[in-house]
Each structure stands twice: as C-alpha cells, then as structure tokens.
Phi, psi and omega in degrees: 000130178249142177229134175256122185286136173288144184221118182282351183294132180293130180282159176241150181299324181299313181293320182295332185266006176305126166269172175301320179292319178303313182294318179300316180298321179291320179292327179303333184272351189229350182261158174291138182289163184300318181302321179294322180293320179296320178296319178299318180299319179293318179297318182295329184295333182263002181270162176301324178289148181274135181287142179212165179216149173232152175259130174256090187276130173256128185216158176269137173204131181053035176082004182232158176272139182224160168256127179277131179225169180225159168252118186292149179298150184288343185265004183285153183286328183241132172057039180300134176075000181272158174283132188210186171244156174303133181168178179176192185286152177286124180269157181304328181278354180284146178273006180140186185298325179296313179300318179297313182298316181292318179299312182295322179297322178291318182295321187275319186229008179061036172279117183291128181303325183290346180271357184252127173260118182288123184265334183149196183228164172255177181291137178295146181231150180264127179273145176300341180276002176094030177244145165261113190257122176260113176282130178247124179267128180229146178256121180275130181288163176093166180274345176226088182293346178278346185299128177087353181277144170205153186274137171283113185298342178287340184236332190227129176272330188204140169253132174214171180235151177243120181304137180300327177297328176291320183291322184280359179267107185298337181291349177272004180245142182220127176269120185260121179290138179207147176235131180234122181053042176078007180238148178294133181216055183295155178218155182271147171231138175257123179294130183205141184289328188247338188228147175268107182249113185211182174063223186299317182296320178291326177296320179295315180295325177293322176297316177298316177301316182297323183278303187287334179300335180278352185255352185243000000 
C-alpha cells in the first residue's frame, strides 16, 4: 500500500520544475561527500557501537519530489512499528555504508540499486539500540520512483512518501524537550497527519531540511 501525504505548504514553480540533474547539483553543494561517509563507516566499525546505514531515497511521483519512508514491521527486534528509512546493520560482505543502504533498500522494498544515484550523506547518528547509523541520500531515477516497489512483509508493514516540500519547511519540525536520568535528551518530531515521525528518523529529516532547504 502506498500513501501520498497531503501537504498544505504552497508549492513553488522552481521546486516543481526540478529535474534529476537540478536536484543532484543542489545536493552536491550541501551533502557530505562520499569519501567522508566511507571514513565514518570504517571508524564506526571499530567502535563499541555497531555500524549501520540507511537510505534516504528522493524520488519523483505524480510530478513532485518525495522522500520514501517505511513503517517497520511489528515483529522486529529493534524499533518495531516505527517510521524509518530502509536500512540496517553493516554486514561483513558489505563494502561500506553505501553498499549496506542499497542492499537493505532492495531487501525491504525492492528498490533496485542500479536505479539509485548516490548524492551524498548526512551526519551519522547514534541509535538508542546501539548502532551508529550513516544516512545515505540517493536519487531514484525515472518519473515514477514508486513503480515496482513493494514491501517485504517480514520487515516492512507500509511504504509511504513524504513530499519534499513538506520536509524543507522548518515549521513542520518541532523539538520536544526531554530529560533522561538527569540529562537533557531532547528529540525531534515531524508534523504529519497520518504518521508519528520522531526520534532518529526525525533527526535525519531535520538534517536534510537544514541542508537542502538552503538550496531551493
């Protein structure tokens, strides 16, 4: 089942006319380069935390740019039922976080690796489950990036998209104050009509918003 989120943000002609090349050029100016991501992956591999990677796929659908997201299956050991991105831990056969992100995206939603152009990375984040997660931003080719995708029911309950115009609007983000064991532990929430997007996924989206919002 695919769902397209309603978005009250007024669209702009510039954003609607983004080609794949336009978006790639803008991302080139604001994302972490590939070499830095590979270095982060190697550093994380030797840390107590386990290295992991997620793919943040940007795709065209119905004439607009969207961010692809998933709702994790309820039976998973980590982050069950939460809104997330395709991804998982770095396996020994992976060549680094990019390889991990592409492999996991194929396994979870059948996104073909050859259809994804890697645009760069966002800042790595530490998961409460003990992972250092490297977000990889990829641009999905074609005019309908949802075509051919389907969720692996063992891992994913739902595939949906968040309009890029919703993501680049900072008013859709809210920092919730929280204290854990006497220490500040605030977390981000993304306003959404149908899904609760918070925690690590919201931090990743806020990082994307902060970067790409300056280029459009």
